[in-house]
PAPA-132544 format. One line per 5 residues: number of its first residue (from 1); their letters; for each residue z, x, y of C-alpha. Coordinates in nm, 2 decimals, always signed. Each point is the difference from the previous one (the first is absolute). Example, Ala and Ser with C-alpha at 12.3 -4.5 7.8 and 13.67 -1.06 7.14 Angstrom:
REM residues 2
1) as) +0.78:+1.23:-0.45  -0.07:+0.14:+0.34;
This chain:
REM residues 267
1) mrsia) -6.06:+7.82:+8.38  +0.03:-0.12:-0.36  +0.38:+0.07:+0.00  +0.04:-0.20:+0.32  -0.19:-0.29:-0.15;
6) lalal) +0.22:+0.02:-0.32  +0.32:+0.01:+0.20  -0.11:-0.30:+0.21  -0.09:-0.19:-0.32  +0.35:+0.07:-0.14;
11) vigtt) +0.17:-0.13:+0.31  -0.21:-0.32:+0.00  +0.07:-0.05:-0.37  +0.37:+0.05:+0.05  +0.01:-0.25:+0.29;
16) aawad) -0.19:-0.26:-0.19  +0.23:+0.04:-0.30  +0.31:-0.05:+0.23  -0.16:-0.31:+0.16  -0.06:-0.15:-0.35;
21) eritd) +0.36:+0.07:-0.11  +0.17:-0.17:+0.29  +0.21:-0.30:-0.09  -0.13:-0.32:+0.15  +0.28:-0.25:-0.09;
26) dtpyk) +0.23:-0.07:+0.30  -0.17:+0.28:+0.20  -0.28:-0.02:+0.26  -0.24:+0.17:-0.23  -0.26:-0.21:-0.18;
31) tpegy) -0.26:-0.01:-0.28  -0.30:+0.20:+0.12  -0.30:-0.18:+0.15  -0.23:-0.15:-0.27  +0.25:+0.08:-0.29;
36) vragl) +0.19:-0.24:-0.22  +0.36:+0.04:-0.12  +0.07:-0.19:-0.33  +0.32:+0.02:-0.19  +0.30:-0.17:-0.15;
41) wklqy) +0.12:-0.18:+0.31  -0.27:+0.01:+0.27  -0.38:-0.03:+0.06  -0.10:+0.15:+0.33  -0.33:+0.09:+0.18;
46) gvhrv) -0.07:+0.23:+0.29  -0.26:-0.22:+0.18  -0.34:+0.16:+0.02  -0.12:+0.07:+0.36  +0.35:-0.11:+0.13;
51) pklei) +0.17:+0.34:-0.05  +0.34:-0.12:+0.13  +0.04:-0.31:-0.21  +0.14:-0.05:-0.35  +0.02:-0.34:-0.18;
56) gtyll) +0.18:-0.08:-0.32  +0.21:-0.22:-0.22  +0.29:+0.01:-0.24  -0.11:-0.06:-0.36  +0.31:-0.10:-0.19;
61) pyasw) +0.06:-0.34:+0.18  -0.33:-0.12:-0.14  +0.16:-0.01:-0.35  +0.19:-0.31:+0.12  -0.33:-0.20:-0.03;
66) afsvr) +0.06:+0.01:-0.38  +0.31:-0.20:+0.07  -0.16:-0.25:+0.24  +0.14:+0.17:+0.31  -0.28:+0.04:+0.25;
71) tvnaq) +0.03:+0.30:+0.22  -0.23:+0.22:+0.21  +0.08:+0.30:+0.22  -0.19:+0.25:+0.22  +0.09:+0.29:+0.23;
76) akyqf) -0.19:+0.19:+0.27  +0.10:+0.34:+0.14  -0.15:+0.13:+0.32  +0.03:+0.36:+0.10  -0.02:-0.04:+0.37;
81) fdhdr) +0.09:+0.37:+0.09  -0.08:+0.31:-0.20  -0.02:+0.31:+0.21  +0.13:+0.36:-0.02  +0.34:-0.03:-0.16;
86) wtlaa) +0.07:-0.37:+0.05  -0.11:-0.30:-0.21  +0.10:-0.36:+0.08  -0.09:-0.32:-0.19  +0.09:-0.37:-0.03;
91) tlgva) -0.01:-0.22:-0.30  -0.02:-0.38:-0.01  +0.05:-0.19:-0.33  +0.00:-0.36:-0.11  +0.09:-0.17:-0.33;
96) yvdls) -0.01:-0.36:-0.10  +0.17:-0.17:-0.30  -0.06:-0.35:-0.11  +0.22:-0.17:-0.27  -0.19:-0.34:+0.00;
101) kldvd) -0.15:+0.07:-0.35  +0.36:+0.00:-0.13  +0.05:-0.35:+0.14  +0.22:+0.15:+0.27  -0.09:-0.08:+0.36;
106) aqmli) +0.07:+0.34:+0.14  -0.20:+0.27:+0.18  +0.10:+0.34:+0.14  -0.16:+0.24:+0.25  +0.09:+0.37:+0.04;
111) vplqf) -0.11:+0.20:+0.30  +0.10:+0.37:+0.03  -0.09:+0.21:+0.31  +0.04:+0.38:-0.03  -0.03:+0.28:+0.25;
116) vaarr) +0.00:+0.36:-0.13  -0.04:+0.34:+0.16  -0.01:+0.36:-0.13  +0.00:+0.35:+0.16  -0.15:+0.29:-0.18;
121) lgdrl) +0.22:+0.31:+0.03  -0.25:+0.23:-0.18  -0.25:+0.00:-0.28  +0.26:-0.10:-0.26  +0.27:-0.20:+0.19;
126) svgfg) +0.01:-0.33:+0.19  +0.28:-0.23:+0.11  -0.03:-0.37:+0.04  +0.16:-0.31:+0.14  -0.06:-0.37:-0.08;
131) mmfss) +0.11:-0.34:+0.12  -0.07:-0.34:-0.17  +0.07:-0.36:+0.08  -0.04:-0.25:-0.28  +0.01:-0.38:+0.01;
136) isgdg) +0.01:-0.24:-0.29  -0.04:-0.37:+0.07  -0.01:-0.29:-0.24  +0.00:-0.38:-0.02  +0.02:-0.26:-0.27;
141) gyned) +0.10:-0.35:-0.09  +0.19:-0.18:-0.27  +0.01:-0.37:-0.09  +0.32:-0.07:-0.20  -0.12:-0.36:-0.04;
146) ettvf) -0.21:-0.26:+0.18  +0.27:-0.05:+0.26  +0.09:+0.36:+0.09  -0.23:+0.26:+0.14  +0.10:+0.36:+0.09;
151) rgava) -0.21:+0.24:+0.21  +0.11:+0.34:+0.10  -0.11:+0.34:+0.15  +0.15:+0.34:+0.00  -0.09:+0.33:+0.18;
156) vsnaq) +0.15:+0.34:-0.07  -0.08:+0.32:+0.19  +0.11:+0.36:+0.00  -0.06:+0.33:+0.17  +0.01:+0.34:-0.16;
161) swlsl) -0.07:+0.36:+0.08  -0.04:+0.33:-0.18  -0.04:+0.37:+0.04  -0.22:+0.21:-0.23  -0.09:+0.35:-0.08;
166) mmrvs) -0.31:+0.10:-0.19  -0.06:+0.36:-0.12  -0.28:+0.15:-0.20  +0.19:+0.23:-0.24  -0.30:+0.13:-0.19;
171) rgwtl) -0.36:-0.08:-0.08  +0.00:-0.35:-0.13  +0.38:-0.07:+0.06  +0.14:-0.18:+0.30  +0.37:-0.07:+0.06;
176) ylear) +0.11:-0.32:+0.18  +0.35:-0.08:+0.13  +0.09:-0.33:+0.16  +0.32:-0.15:+0.16  -0.02:-0.37:+0.07;
181) aisst) +0.23:-0.25:+0.17  +0.00:-0.38:+0.04  +0.13:-0.07:+0.35  +0.01:-0.38:+0.00  -0.08:-0.31:-0.21;
186) eaaae) +0.00:-0.34:+0.16  -0.05:-0.35:-0.16  -0.07:-0.34:+0.14  -0.04:-0.34:-0.18  -0.08:-0.36:+0.08;
191) gdvmh) +0.02:-0.30:-0.22  -0.08:-0.37:+0.02  +0.14:-0.27:-0.24  -0.13:-0.36:+0.01  +0.18:-0.26:-0.21;
196) qiddr) -0.13:-0.36:-0.01  +0.30:-0.22:-0.06  -0.19:-0.33:+0.00  -0.32:-0.15:+0.15  +0.16:-0.01:+0.35;
201) trvdv) +0.23:+0.30:+0.00  -0.09:+0.37:-0.01  +0.22:+0.31:+0.06  -0.16:+0.32:+0.14  +0.21:+0.32:+0.01;
206) nltgn) -0.12:+0.33:+0.15  +0.19:+0.33:-0.06  -0.07:+0.34:+0.16  +0.17:+0.34:-0.02  -0.04:+0.37:+0.03;
211) aside) +0.20:+0.30:-0.11  +0.00:+0.38:-0.03  +0.01:+0.11:-0.36  +0.22:+0.31:-0.03  -0.06:+0.03:-0.37;
216) mqgas) -0.37:+0.07:+0.06  +0.06:+0.31:+0.21  +0.02:+0.35:-0.15  -0.16:+0.34:-0.04  -0.17:+0.21:-0.26;
221) gllsf) -0.13:+0.35:-0.06  -0.30:+0.11:-0.20  -0.12:+0.33:-0.15  -0.35:+0.00:-0.16  -0.28:+0.23:-0.09;
226) qwsrq) -0.37:-0.07:+0.00  -0.24:+0.19:-0.22  -0.37:-0.01:+0.10  -0.28:+0.11:-0.23  -0.35:-0.07:+0.12;
231) rfrmr) -0.02:-0.38:+0.00  +0.33:-0.07:-0.18  +0.35:-0.03:+0.16  +0.34:-0.04:-0.16  +0.31:-0.06:+0.20;
236) vgigy) +0.35:+0.02:-0.16  +0.35:+0.00:+0.16  +0.34:-0.14:+0.01  +0.20:-0.17:+0.28  +0.34:-0.15:+0.06;
241) gnynl) +0.12:-0.29:+0.22  -0.12:-0.34:+0.08  -0.35:-0.02:-0.15  -0.27:-0.14:+0.22  -0.22:-0.25:-0.18;
246) pllnf) -0.37:+0.07:+0.07  -0.20:-0.28:+0.16  +0.32:-0.21:+0.07  +0.15:+0.30:+0.18  +0.36:-0.13:-0.06;
251) vipka) +0.27:+0.21:-0.17  +0.21:-0.05:-0.30  +0.36:-0.06:+0.12  +0.16:+0.24:-0.25  -0.06:+0.38:+0.03;
256) tpfpe) -0.13:+0.14:-0.32  -0.22:+0.29:-0.12  -0.37:-0.09:-0.02  -0.31:+0.17:-0.13  -0.32:+0.08:+0.18;
261) ldlfw) -0.33:-0.01:-0.21  -0.36:-0.04:+0.10  -0.33:+0.10:-0.17  -0.33:-0.05:+0.19  -0.35:+0.13:+0.04;
266) vf) -0.19:+0.07:+0.33  -0.38:-0.01:-0.04;
């Protein structure tokens, strides 16, 4: 009886260790309920008594407040299916940027929507798929002088998808492989110019346009390892291709090597 209890405890301990070691970025897995993830790039919380919900924010953008750029951002991930071998989740984010403190009449809104799925192929291996749609919209105005006023708005959106593989290679070490592609990037703009010629004469001009931006399409591959030790996590890796900018979710047009580094604690 004692040996059976010991074997059961070992199985439970191994499963819990595997659950703690799973990578949560760009996958349907999340910070455990009631736990906080705090690190270099993100602050996240698995909401207590709402076991499927995770909320969080990117930390680096708040450094812009030191330069009078006002920005806030938030994300919420909801794990709407987690049964047997399948896990499905959706993430909605929002970020707002205001340049008015720089005497620039311009604001920007970023809204990414993400759907991710994973299938466990065993205790150590899972494969995943993700899709994301991102929209950036902005508007602003400029007065060249007292007689000329310009007001404009722009919106850019893209769609991307990725495949991933996650494998627990040993106790504490998890391998992550990802292949990502940007399928489309669309832009639309509108502008109004008003010029007061004299007290009786005013000229108003309205311009609109849209285009597909081929330079903002591309692909990338990533190989990384995550090391998990009790509450501490370290993730390192290297990728190549069109790097996807976090939060903005738009890619750098030129394909280059890029590093992957993250340090965080879960407590």
